[in-house]
DOTI-685257 format. One line per 3 residues: their letters; for each residue x, y, z of N, C-alpha, C. Coordinates in pm, whole numbers. Layout:
N
A) X:Y:Z:X:Y:Z:X:Y:Z; ...;
***
This chain:
330
MDF) -5063:-4866:-5608:-5059:-4772:-5694:-5067:-4793:-5863; -5188:-4775:-5904:-5216:-4737:-6042:-5122:-4735:-6124; -5115:-4810:-6268:-5042:-4758:-6378:-5002:-4626:-6412;
VAR) -5176:-4528:-6422:-5208:-4444:-6455:-5168:-4333:-6353; -5146:-4387:-6202:-5078:-4275:-6141:-4950:-4307:-6113; -4858:-4437:-6126:-4753:-4472:-6213:-4679:-4398:-6304;
QTH) -4717:-4364:-6362:-4713:-4300:-6507:-4682:-4165:-6489; -4790:-4065:-6451:-4767:-3962:-6377:-4678:-3929:-6283; -4626:-4025:-6210:-4573:-3997:-6080:-4419:-4015:-6177;
NQR) -4379:-4083:-6305:-4239:-4090:-6322:-4222:-3992:-6416; -4331:-3920:-6500:-4365:-3810:-6552:-4278:-3722:-6509; -4341:-3696:-6413:-4261:-3600:-6317:-4136:-3561:-6266;
WSA) -4124:-3699:-6179:-3969:-3739:-6176:-3842:-3677:-6281; -3906:-3762:-6390:-3833:-3726:-6519:-3790:-3594:-6587; -3903:-3513:-6566:-3903:-3378:-6635:-3825:-3271:-6550;
ALV) -3849:-3353:-6358:-3769:-3314:-6274:-3628:-3298:-6283; -3586:-3440:-6325:-3435:-3464:-6322:-3394:-3406:-6466; -3461:-3408:-6592:-3375:-3323:-6661:-3375:-3161:-6634;
AIF) -3444:-3111:-6588:-3426:-2989:-6523:-3330:-2946:-6447; -3310:-3058:-6349:-3204:-3058:-6241:-3042:-3042:-6352; -3032:-3134:-6464:-2946:-3145:-6544:-2927:-3019:-6609;
ILF) -3032:-2944:-6675:-3025:-2846:-6758:-2948:-2740:-6693; -3007:-2732:-6559:-2953:-2632:-6425:-2815:-2653:-6356; -2766:-2765:-6363:-2583:-2811:-6357:-2527:-2768:-6509;
FLF) -2547:-2809:-6602:-2504:-2758:-6740:-2470:-2576:-6702; -2545:-2537:-6701:-2603:-2404:-6693:-2461:-2337:-6547; -2497:-2421:-6443:-2389:-2407:-6334:-2252:-2422:-6399;
IGA) -2237:-2542:-6416:-2101:-2567:-6505:-2054:-2472:-6596; -2135:-2412:-6670:-2047:-2303:-6798:-2058:-2203:-6671; -2107:-2187:-6620:-2125:-2025:-6560:-1956:-2036:-6490;
AID) -1967:-2152:-6404:-1821:-2122:-6340:-1700:-2133:-6400; -1690:-2201:-6492:-1587:-2185:-6637:-1580:-2049:-6689; -1692:-1981:-6713:-1710:-1846:-6775:-1637:-1761:-6646;
YLY) -1676:-1766:-6531:-1615:-1693:-6396:-1474:-1704:-6441; -1443:-1831:-6348:-1342:-1849:-6345:-1193:-1797:-6476; -1234:-1839:-6581:-1163:-1807:-6671:-1206:-1700:-6800;
FDA) -1285:-1668:-6808:-1330:-1555:-6901:-1366:-1429:-6820; -1424:-1426:-6685:-1496:-1302:-6626:-1583:-1263:-6692; -1683:-1367:-6717:-1759:-1324:-6811:-1880:-1263:-6734;
FAP) -1854:-1257:-6568:-1984:-1163:-6496:-1922:-1060:-6433; -1799:-1016:-6494:-1726:-897:-6413:-1777:-792:-6506; -1777:-692:-6444:-1853:-542:-6468:-1768:-518:-6623;
AGP) -1575:-559:-6610:-1563:-530:-6735:-1599:-647:-6842; -1592:-729:-6795:-1599:-858:-6911:-1726:-871:-7025; -1659:-960:-7097:-1823:-994:-7166:-1932:-1013:-7134;
VLP) -2017:-1001:-7206:-2151:-1034:-7171:-2248:-1124:-7190; -2190:-1206:-7270:-2224:-1330:-7309:-2166:-1450:-7243; -2173:-1560:-7227:-2072:-1634:-7152:-2058:-1774:-7247;
FAS) -1975:-1683:-7355:-1919:-1760:-7485:-1843:-1896:-7468; -1784:-1931:-7345:-1796:-2096:-7332:-1887:-2189:-7332; -1981:-2130:-7233:-2089:-2226:-7241:-2175:-2276:-7349;
IFS) -2181:-2120:-7447:-2247:-2130:-7558:-2183:-2192:-7675; -2062:-2192:-7690:-2031:-2335:-7769:-2003:-2440:-7765; -1991:-2475:-7643:-1917:-2609:-7538:-2076:-2703:-7602;
LGL) -2232:-2629:-7574:-2368:-2654:-7601:-2380:-2682:-7730; -2310:-2569:-7815:-2353:-2567:-7936:-2232:-2731:-8065; -2126:-2736:-7994:-2086:-2813:-8047:-2112:-2969:-7999;
ATV) -2160:-2999:-7876:-2189:-3115:-7831:-2340:-3133:-7877; -2416:-3047:-7913:-2558:-3043:-8007:-2536:-3112:-8151; -2433:-3019:-8256:-2410:-3068:-8335:-2386:-3197:-8358;
TTL) -2260:-3232:-8264:-2204:-3386:-8271:-2307:-3490:-8247; -2424:-3454:-8119:-2502:-3535:-8099:-2614:-3577:-8197; -2620:-3448:-8249:-2753:-3455:-8345:-2663:-3541:-8497;
TAY) -2571:-3542:-8523:-2549:-3563:-8645:-2509:-3756:-8572; -2529:-3788:-8491:-2552:-3966:-8442:-2650:-3963:-8452; -2764:-3842:-8410:-2903:-3931:-8351:-2948:-3951:-8497;
YGG) -2936:-3841:-8594:-3013:-3837:-8731:-2942:-3984:-8865; -2881:-4021:-8840:-2811:-4158:-8859:-2759:-4288:-8787; -2803:-4217:-8646:-2752:-4373:-8514:-2812:-4481:-8589;
SDM) -2974:-4446:-8594:-3064:-4589:-8612:-3013:-4684:-8637; -2975:-4641:-8803:-2972:-4816:-8889:-2786:-4808:-8820; -2688:-4767:-8795:-2580:-4775:-8742:-2571:-4849:-8605;
ILS) -2626:-4835:-8533:-2708:-4937:-8406:-2748:-5078:-8436; -2820:-5078:-8503:-2913:-5229:-8575:-2764:-5307:-8611; -2689:-5256:-8754:-2614:-5287:-8813:-2502:-5348:-8694;
SLG) -2421:-5270:-8636:-2343:-5290:-8562:-2421:-5446:-8480; -2527:-5432:-8437:-2584:-5562:-8333:-2623:-5654:-8424; -2590:-5636:-8530:-2634:-5762:-8613:-2744:-5825:-8627;
AEK) -2846:-5736:-8644:-2977:-5739:-8654:-3014:-5766:-8820; -3165:-5814:-8808:-3168:-5876:-8962:-3324:-5877:-8964; -3392:-5838:-9071:-3541:-5833:-9120:-3551:-5941:-9084;
LNL) -3725:-5955:-9061:-3823:-6040:-9022:-3819:-6143:-9168; -3814:-6235:-9129:-3815:-6353:-9246:-3972:-6415:-9228; -4037:-6368:-9270:-4195:-6401:-9241:-4251:-6592:-9288;
QLP) -4114:-6576:-9327:-4128:-6760:-9381:-4162:-6835:-9235; -4104:-6791:-9167:-4070:-6846:-9039:-4160:-6852:-8932; -4249:-6929:-8838:-4350:-6871:-8789:-4345:-6745:-8669;
EHR) -4242:-6847:-8647:-4204:-6747:-8492:-4175:-6581:-8525; -4121:-6561:-8638:-4123:-6411:-8668:-4215:-6422:-8734; -4339:-6466:-8780:-4489:-6433:-8822:-4564:-6358:-8709;
GLH) -4539:-6476:-8600:-4587:-6421:-8443:-4562:-6312:-8397; -4424:-6280:-8414:-4339:-6158:-8347:-4399:-6069:-8439; -4457:-6014:-8564:-4508:-5914:-8643:-4665:-5930:-8632;
NIV) -4755:-6023:-8580:-4886:-6006:-8513:-4862:-5965:-8405; -4743:-5973:-8303:-4775:-5921:-8197:-4756:-5748:-8173; -4641:-5728:-8269:-4605:-5553:-8319:-4736:-5506:-8358;
TEM) -4784:-5538:-8457:-4915:-5514:-8533:-4999:-5487:-8390; -5049:-5623:-8314:-5136:-5515:-8188:-5095:-5425:-8130; -4972:-5445:-8085:-4945:-5350:-7978:-4954:-5170:-8032;
ALA) -4885:-5159:-8169:-4903:-5061:-8226:-5053:-4984:-8270; -5148:-5121:-8240:-5297:-5067:-8280:-5357:-5024:-8171; -5285:-5115:-8037:-5327:-5086:-7895:-5290:-4926:-7858;
SGS) -5154:-4919:-7910:-5073:-4753:-7835:-5097:-4694:-7982; -5160:-4697:-8088:-5187:-4582:-8174:-5103:-4513:-8225; -4920:-4633:-8200:-4869:-4550:-8308:-4848:-4585:-8441;
AMP) -4768:-4523:-8519:-4725:-4617:-8679:-4647:-4757:-8641; -4659:-4835:-8783:-4592:-4968:-8707:-4477:-4904:-8720; -4419:-4973:-8605:-4254:-4960:-8630:-4193:-5077:-8741;
RIY) -4088:-5048:-8799:-3954:-5175:-8806:-3973:-5265:-8740; -3913:-5372:-8814:-3932:-5528:-8703:-3822:-5547:-8755; -3706:-5590:-8655:-3579:-5667:-8674:-3557:-5805:-8574;
VIF) -3458:-5897:-8587:-3446:-6000:-8516:-3278:-6006:-8501; -3259:-6011:-8410:-3079:-6080:-8392:-3083:-6220:-8328; -2996:-6223:-8435:-3018:-6431:-8386:-2884:-6445:-8247;
DPA) -2908:-6463:-8170:-2835:-6484:-8027:-2916:-6526:-7932; -2871:-6597:-7808:-2921:-6666:-7770:-2964:-6556:-7623; -2913:-6459:-7635:-2977:-6395:-7504:-3116:-6302:-7517;
PNA) -3210:-6333:-7399:-3298:-6282:-7424:-3306:-6125:-7379; -3330:-6059:-7508:-3385:-5858:-7464:-3437:-5848:-7570; -3484:-5709:-7646:-3512:-5635:-7696:-3466:-5514:-7656;
LAT) -3498:-5435:-7803:-3434:-5260:-7768:-3575:-5215:-7843; -3577:-5063:-7902:-3607:-5000:-7937:-3522:-4900:-8025; -3532:-4814:-8107:-3436:-4717:-8167:-3502:-4661:-8269;
GTN) -3453:-4531:-8319:-3545:-4449:-8411:-3547:-4296:-8362; -3536:-4187:-8441:-3598:-4042:-8411:-3717:-4001:-8384; -3806:-4115:-8420:-3975:-4099:-8416:-4049:-4151:-8441;
EKN) -4163:-4178:-8426:-4291:-4288:-8437:-4259:-4310:-8593; -4262:-4204:-8711:-4232:-4320:-8807:-4107:-4351:-8898; -3989:-4349:-8797:-3908:-4415:-8845:-3856:-4508:-8752;
AAI) -3912:-4537:-8651:-3868:-4642:-8538:-3879:-4748:-8576; -3760:-4813:-8513:-3732:-4994:-8507:-3811:-5047:-8377; -3820:-5180:-8366:-3826:-5248:-8266:-3736:-5394:-8333;
CVT) -3608:-5435:-8215:-3555:-5548:-8251:-3564:-5600:-8125; -3536:-5765:-8149:-3559:-5844:-8081:-3482:-5978:-8067; -3416:-6017:-7963:-3316:-6155:-7973:-3389:-6279:-7980;
TGL) -3345:-6413:-8101:-3406:-6496:-8095:-3387:-6625:-7941; -3285:-6535:-7864:-3357:-6581:-7725:-3497:-6549:-7674; -3545:-6452:-7663:-3660:-6371:-7628:-3711:-6485:-7687;
LTL) -3717:-6482:-7816:-3852:-6558:-7877:-3877:-6681:-7820; -3757:-6760:-7815:-3759:-6892:-7755:-3819:-6870:-7588; -3800:-6783:-7528:-3781:-6851:-7404:-3939:-6790:-7383;
LDR) -3971:-6668:-7388:-4150:-6632:-7354:-4238:-6705:-7476; -4347:-6686:-7384:-4460:-6723:-7433:-4514:-6574:-7466; -4641:-6607:-7580:-4678:-6524:-7636:-4724:-6372:-7557;
EET) -4801:-6437:-7469:-4798:-6315:-7336:-4687:-6218:-7294; -4619:-6328:-7276:-4450:-6203:-7221:-4372:-6123:-7342; -4441:-6201:-7448:-4363:-6134:-7560:-4395:-6040:-7594;
QGV) -4535:-6050:-7536:-4665:-5911:-7591:-4592:-5801:-7511; -4590:-5804:-7376:-4517:-5707:-7261:-4431:-5615:-7292; -4346:-5742:-7351:-4204:-5692:-7396:-4189:-5595:-7489;
VAH) -4275:-5664:-7603:-4313:-5503:-7712:-4356:-5437:-7701; -4451:-5417:-7597:-4540:-5322:-7553:-4466:-5230:-7473; -4378:-5257:-7404:-4269:-5205:-7345:-4211:-5100:-7425;
EIS) -4111:-5205:-7568:-4067:-5125:-7633:-4105:-4988:-7704; -4242:-4996:-7742:-4339:-4918:-7822:-4367:-4798:-7709; -4385:-4835:-7606:-4344:-4729:-7507:-4271:-4628:-7524;
HIR) -4144:-4667:-7570:-4054:-4583:-7547:-4045:-4499:-7655; -4126:-4559:-7785:-4143:-4427:-7902:-4257:-4364:-7842; -4372:-4426:-7808:-4448:-4295:-7773:-4459:-4262:-7695;
NED) -4384:-4275:-7588:-4357:-4192:-7476:-4214:-4060:-7562; -4158:-4095:-7699:-4031:-4006:-7716:-3918:-4010:-7612; -3902:-4175:-7586:-3802:-4158:-7490:-3666:-4145:-7573;
VLL) -3626:-4168:-7712:-3556:-4107:-7783:-3499:-4006:-7762; -3598:-3860:-7762:-3596:-3729:-7819:-3536:-3710:-7646; -3584:-3757:-7552:-3523:-3716:-7435:-3387:-3755:-7373;
MTL) -3350:-3847:-7458:-3216:-3908:-7427:-3150:-3842:-7485; -3174:-3766:-7647:-3108:-3711:-7699:-3055:-3559:-7667; -3135:-3524:-7585:-3115:-3382:-7491:-3035:-3426:-7392;
VSV) -3097:-3494:-7295:-2931:-3552:-7159:-2816:-3557:-7243; -2848:-3659:-7337:-2683:-3699:-7448:-2604:-3541:-7477; -2668:-3452:-7462:-2616:-3313:-7585:-2577:-3215:-7399;
LLG) -2667:-3250:-7348:-2637:-3191:-7209:-2450:-3233:-7155; -2465:-3412:-7131:-2369:-3451:-7118:-2259:-3430:-7191; -2249:-3438:-7309:-2096:-3409:-7400:-2105:-3226:-7375;
GIA) -2195:-3141:-7354:-2138:-3030:-7314:-2100:-3025:-7181; -2101:-3090:-7090:-2060:-3098:-6929:-1916:-3167:-6966; -1917:-3219:-7061:-1778:-3318:-7084:-1683:-3204:-7126;
ILA) -1685:-3169:-7239:-1591:-3027:-7331:-1600:-2909:-7177; -1682:-2887:-7140:-1667:-2792:-6997:-1566:-2795:-6915; -1586:-2960:-6883:-1510:-2986:-6761:-1358:-3025:-6820;
DWG) -1323:-3047:-6987:-1184:-3077:-7013:-1147:-2930:-7022; -1176:-2852:-7032:-1153:-2709:-7136:-1121:-2678:-6921; -1195:-2657:-6836:-1184:-2619:-6712:-1037:-2670:-6650;
RRG) -1030:-2837:-6648:-908:-2891:-6609:-774:-2875:-6673; -785:-2835:-6804:-668:-2819:-6921:-628:-2675:-6859; -748:-2572:-6890:-743:-2407:-6844:-612:-2404:-6670;
FYS) -655:-2518:-6580:-602:-2509:-6439:-453:-2475:-6427; -403:-2609:-6533:-267:-2608:-6577:-160:-2486:-6618; -258:-2417:-6705:-208:-2310:-6745:-120:-2132:-6644;
SRT) -21:-2145:-6650:40:-2038:-6580:-29:-1878:-6590; -114:-1852:-6715:-150:-1736:-6714:-275:-1804:-6617; -366:-1844:-6628:-472:-1898:-6579:-431:-1876:-6387;
GRH) -347:-1944:-6375:-307:-1951:-6260:-300:-1805:-6159; -208:-1733:-6257:-206:-1567:-6196:-381:-1542:-6202; -431:-1562:-6271:-529:-1502:-6253:-648:-1549:-6197;
LSK) -652:-1692:-6161:-672:-1707:-6015:-662:-1639:-5894; -511:-1664:-5888:-460:-1647:-5767:-532:-1469:-5710; -563:-1417:-5817:-625:-1281:-5839:-803:-1282:-5765;
KNP) -845:-1398:-5766:-969:-1444:-5676:-1020:-1479:-5545; -1105:-1466:-5527:-1131:-1547:-5361:-1126:-1713:-5357; -1003:-1768:-5284:-1011:-1916:-5262:-1127:-1974:-5211;
LVF) -1215:-1903:-5140:-1305:-1944:-5105:-1453:-1976:-5191; -1416:-1937:-5293:-1527:-1903:-5404:-1453:-2047:-5547; -1329:-2007:-5583:-1250:-2071:-5651:-1200:-2224:-5637;
IPL) -1227:-2223:-5555:-1117:-2406:-5520:-1241:-2480:-5484; -1384:-2432:-5409:-1482:-2463:-5491:-1563:-2548:-5603; -1524:-2406:-5670:-1563:-2385:-5819:-1491:-2485:-5919;
LIL) -1330:-2493:-5871:-1245:-2584:-5946:-1309:-2767:-5927; -1336:-2794:-5800:-1356:-2922:-5733:-1471:-2988:-5811; -1631:-2872:-5814:-1719:-2917:-5883:-1669:-2949:-6023;
IAL) -1588:-2848:-6053:-1589:-2843:-6250:-1507:-3008:-6235; -1382:-3040:-6192:-1321:-3199:-6178:-1435:-3287:-6156; -1533:-3268:-6102:-1619:-3355:-6062:-1767:-3385:-6169;
SPL) -1753:-3289:-6227:-1893:-3263:-6310:-1914:-3362:-6404; -1795:-3426:-6503:-1826:-3500:-6525:-1904:-3644:-6512; -1862:-3668:-6427:-1942:-3831:-6289:-2100:-3787:-6279;
IAR) -2100:-3641:-6187:-2250:-3599:-6122:-2294:-3580:-6267; -2252:-3561:-6394:-2340:-3521:-6472:-2384:-3678:-6553; -2299:-3796:-6529:-2327:-3925:-6548:-2411:-3991:-6479;
LLA) -2399:-3918:-6370:-2537:-3996:-6222:-2642:-3967:-6296; -2662:-3842:-6336:-2822:-3782:-6350:-2879:-3852:-6517; -2725:-3842:-6600:-2790:-3929:-6687:-2857:-4075:-6681;
MAV) -2795:-4169:-6532:-2847:-4262:-6540:-2962:-4283:-6442; -3010:-4189:-6414:-3125:-4172:-6297:-3239:-4112:-6435; -3218:-4045:-6478:-3305:-4004:-6613:-3366:-4132:-6694;
SRQ) -3270:-4224:-6734:-3291:-4386:-6839:-3384:-4421:-6701; -3351:-4463:-6545:-3408:-4551:-6484:-3545:-4498:-6499; -3612:-4374:-6485:-3737:-4315:-6467:-3812:-4349:-6610;
REY) -3702:-4335:-6696:-3819:-4384:-6869:-3853:-4522:-6833; -3773:-4623:-6765:-3777:-4763:-6776:-3916:-4818:-6675; -3924:-4722:-6574:-4048:-4720:-6510:-4124:-4652:-6593;
LAD) -4142:-4593:-6670:-4243:-4525:-6683:-4299:-4553:-6855; -4209:-4693:-6938:-4245:-4756:-7018:-4278:-4848:-6985; -4238:-4937:-6842:-4354:-5044:-6784:-4481:-4946:-6755;
ATA) -4460:-4920:-6682:-4614:-4820:-6654:-4709:-4831:-6787; -4684:-4802:-6887:-4712:-4753:-7022:-4773:-4864:-7058; -4675:-4998:-7077:-4714:-5107:-7163:-4795:-5181:-7076;
AQY) -4824:-5197:-6938:-4922:-5232:-6877:-5049:-5158:-6872; -5021:-5054:-6939:-5195:-4958:-7014:-5214:-5022:-7130; -5122:-5061:-7225:-5143:-5098:-7367:-5204:-5269:-7373;
TRN) -5122:-5343:-7271:-5148:-5463:-7278:-5299:-5509:-7168; -5307:-5419:-7045:-5404:-5478:-7017:-5359:-5568:-6921; -5220:-5622:-6862:-5203:-5757:-6870:-5055:-5714:-6791;
PDG) -5035:-5582:-6668:-4937:-5618:-6634:-4869:-5789:-6627; -4914:-5862:-6504:-4848:-6014:-6493:-4742:-6026:-6613; -4790:-6061:-6755:-4710:-6070:-6869:-4602:-6015:-6815;
LAQ) -4578:-5885:-6859:-4489:-5822:-6858:-4367:-5886:-6729; -4435:-5851:-6617:-4362:-5924:-6483:-4291:-6066:-6504; -4374:-6139:-6561:-4318:-6356:-6556:-4220:-6302:-6709;
ALE) -4203:-6176:-6798:-4116:-6175:-6895:-4005:-6143:-6813; -4018:-6032:-6713:-3861:-6014:-6646:-3814:-6131:-6578; -3920:-6221:-6472:-3874:-6295:-6435:-3763:-6361:-6501;
KIR) -3816:-6434:-6629:-3763:-6520:-6612:-3576:-6484:-6719; -3616:-6375:-6786:-3493:-6315:-6821:-3386:-6280:-6726; -3457:-6233:-6616:-3329:-6253:-6532:-3283:-6337:-6437;
DAA) -3380:-6469:-6455:-3309:-6611:-6431:-3265:-6694:-6523; -3247:-6614:-6641:-3164:-6655:-6757:-3053:-6594:-6748; -3005:-6514:-6699:-2902:-6380:-6675:-2823:-6422:-6790;
MPF) -2810:-6420:-6918:-2746:-6416:-7006:-2719:-6314:-7074; -2567:-6243:-7077:-2561:-6124:-7130:-2535:-6157:-7283; -2594:-5990:-7353:-2600:-6014:-7492:-2415:-5937:-7542;
HKA) -2351:-6024:-7601:-2216:-5943:-7605:-2182:-5882:-7712; -2257:-5823:-7795:-2254:-5709:-7885:-2312:-5614:-7865; -2366:-5577:-7742:-2385:-5470:-7657:-2279:-5385:-7629;
TRG) -2283:-5242:-7585:-2129:-5156:-7595:-2206:-5072:-7451; -2138:-4970:-7368:-2152:-4921:-7303:-2252:-4761:-7342; -2243:-4809:-7493:-2295:-4667:-7546:-2410:-4731:-7607;
TAH) -2478:-4858:-7586:-2617:-4904:-7633:-2639:-4941:-7539; -2615:-4959:-7437:-2685:-5062:-7312:-2808:-4981:-7241; -2840:-4874:-7283:-2958:-4756:-7209:-3075:-4796:-7319;
LFF) -3049:-4851:-7448:-3154:-4916:-7524:-3236:-4997:-7512; -3201:-5125:-7460:-3226:-5233:-7433:-3347:-5272:-7295; -3401:-5368:-7334:-3551:-5375:-7232:-3418:-5416:-7070;
VNP) -3335:-5525:-7080:-3287:-5523:-6907:-3125:-5451:-7001; -3077:-5441:-6870:-2884:-5440:-6922:-2836:-5534:-6971; -2791:-5527:-7112:-2757:-5633:-7198:-2605:-5696:-7132;
LRR) -2554:-5611:-7056:-2440:-5627:-7025:-2426:-5702:-6894; -2536:-5726:-6821:-2577:-5817:-6672:-2463:-5753:-6559; -2446:-5618:-6593:-2405:-5543:-6468:-2463:-5626:-6317;
GVN) -2401:-5677:-6234:-2475:-5693:-6108:-2490:-5598:-6035; -2471:-5459:-6069:-2556:-5336:-5982:-2658:-5313:-6047; -2723:-5331:-6137:-2866:-5350:-6251:-2945:-5444:-6140;
DRD) -2900:-5538:-6081:-2974:-5604:-6003:-2950:-5632:-5884; -2970:-5514:-5821:-2938:-5485:-5679:-3051:-5372:-5650; -3103:-5354:-5505:-3162:-5211:-5467:-3029:-5177:-5394;
GKL) -3102:-5047:-5375:-3044:-4968:-5246:-2991:-4858:-5306; -2914:-4790:-5214:-2888:-4646:-5294:-2792:-4620:-5356; -2660:-4690:-5327:-2565:-4728:-5441:-2600:-4789:-5584;
ADL) -2686:-4918:-5586:-2718:-4932:-5741:-2822:-4810:-5800; -2877:-4750:-5703:-2961:-4659:-5770:-2886:-4513:-5851; -2763:-4482:-5787:-2672:-4424:-5837:-2609:-4467:-5912;
LAS) -2575:-4608:-5966:-2502:-4633:-6059:-2501:-4683:-6160; -2700:-4739:-6179:-2757:-4846:-6241:-2772:-4799:-6335; -2757:-4830:-6492:-2831:-4763:-6591:-3000:-4789:-6627;
HPP) -3023:-4933:-6533:-3158:-4943:-6529:-3220:-5026:-6373; -3326:-4946:-6353:-3368:-4987:-6215:-3318:-5151:-6215; -3342:-5170:-6101:-3304:-5356:-6023:-3439:-5378:-6112;
IAR) -3430:-5530:-6160:-3511:-5610:-6243:-3624:-5628:-6109; -3572:-5681:-6026:-3701:-5720:-5862:-3797:-5586:-5827; -3743:-5481:-5844:-3787:-5385:-5786:-3918:-5387:-5926;
RIQ) -3902:-5329:-6087:-3979:-5339:-6176:-4077:-5446:-6158; -4025:-5573:-6132:-4159:-5707:-6082:-4235:-5662:-5999; -4197:-5601:-5901:-4236:-5593:-5773:-4354:-5454:-5827;
LLY) -4315:-5386:-5882:-4441:-5279:-5911:-4521:-5328:-6030; -4508:-5419:-6065:-4567:-5476:-6206:-4693:-5555:-6153; -4645:-5610:-6024:-4729:-5731:-5932:-4852:-5610:-5886;
QMA) -4788:-5491:-5834:-4912:-5435:-5721:-4993:-5367:-5837; -4962:-5345:-5942:-5060:-5270:-6070:-5157:-5411:-6074; -5102:-5536:-6090:-5227:-5622:-6126:-5282:-5658:-6012;
GIP) -5313:-5581:-5898:-5378:-5621:-5747:-5283:-5682:-5639; -5197:-5733:-5673:-5076:-5868:-5594:-5001:-5752:-5536; -5035:-5712:-5362:-4978:-5643:-5325:-4815:-5657:-5248;
QYF) -4796:-5785:-5239:-4656:-5834:-5235:-4612:-5928:-5347; -4456:-5872:-5345:-4380:-5994:-5428:-4241:-6004:-5334; -4229:-6171:-5352:-4083:-6196:-5296:-3995:-6220:-5390;
PDR) -3896:-6147:-5431:-3786:-6181:-5498:-3709:-6310:-5518; -3689:-6339:-5404:-3625:-6454:-5398:-3666:-6581:-5418; -3797:-6619:-5348:-3896:-6738:-5322:-3983:-6736:-5361;
STV) -4062:-6689:-5479:-4176:-6723:-5507:-4264:-6738:-5627; -4335:-6797:-5634:-4409:-6788:-5752:-4505:-6728:-5789; -4540:-6636:-5883:-4697:-6550:-5903:-4729:-6584:-6024;
RGT) -4888:-6618:-6007:-4931:-6638:-6104:-5089:-6586:-6071; -5190:-6507:-6173:-5326:-6486:-6123:-5305:-6449:-6056; -5378:-6449:-5932:-5383:-6329:-5836:-5320:-6412:-5662;
TVQ) -5229:-6513:-5699:-5202:-6610:-5540:-5070:-6591:-5567; -5036:-6531:-5419:-4884:-6616:-5442:-4832:-6712:-5322; -4737:-6824:-5360:-4721:-6889:-5324:-4594:-6941:-5264;
TVE) -4498:-6896:-5127:-4412:-6847:-5088:-4374:-7026:-5049; -4212:-7016:-5134:-4164:-7181:-5072:-4065:-7125:-4967; -4057:-7181:-4820:-3983:-7165:-4707:-3871:-7248:-4710;
***
């Protein structure tokens, strides 16, 4: 599958996942309103007030963090502005300029984190105030083509409006958490118990179980959206650089370095090029990893990039790929 087809495929999957997320939120809200507020009863209120209130509260909370959060994230990670007196910083500035021109986007702000762990991230609310940040470990480990691939990946997140998408997901995730908390607290109320006793147990018992599990289900959906955006950013980066090999080789080096970035948290991990917490589940393939990981398996990302470059097979454990040949060591 070439990178254009991969982009189309991932865009469709992302849209489908967000649609499922929205429907799941609406379903949980409707369940809360049905069980506790009789929103859909003939004599009950017309509007599902619980769902509307929780969505509004989650939206206000998330947008407050969203519009003021970029600088807070950079500060918490110890990011510093470029020092153009340093050759490696000038080289990074040139690469970012090239990729901004190739993508047709505005020039983002550039930051560096002085840390040996090779990684990068993009943050900001839109193209005009976006920022790209890389670690000194990445600048030391990667050559120019590989660094170009990583920078193109991060610019792809900006161009593909991934920050806006993940903000929508965060709003829905927060709303579901609020609804689930209401549902759990309301269940222990004696008044609610008498109210539920009048309803069909074949209906309210499954709904209560679903409400209890809804935060976990919502988290899994959010991670699925995040994984699809990583695949899309890889494909878009290959389009900008016309060199998927460079990005694939960068992933190989970062995987082999296996260095965690200790300043990252679970709340910021999804922003990075690879998972900075280096959780083992993110480096595995399979159904369990697909459910639990915030990033796609690195081996899978490498394989797809080499396929875009016209190399049909990739052996993640014992292979060296350069140019158009695969040398397998037995």
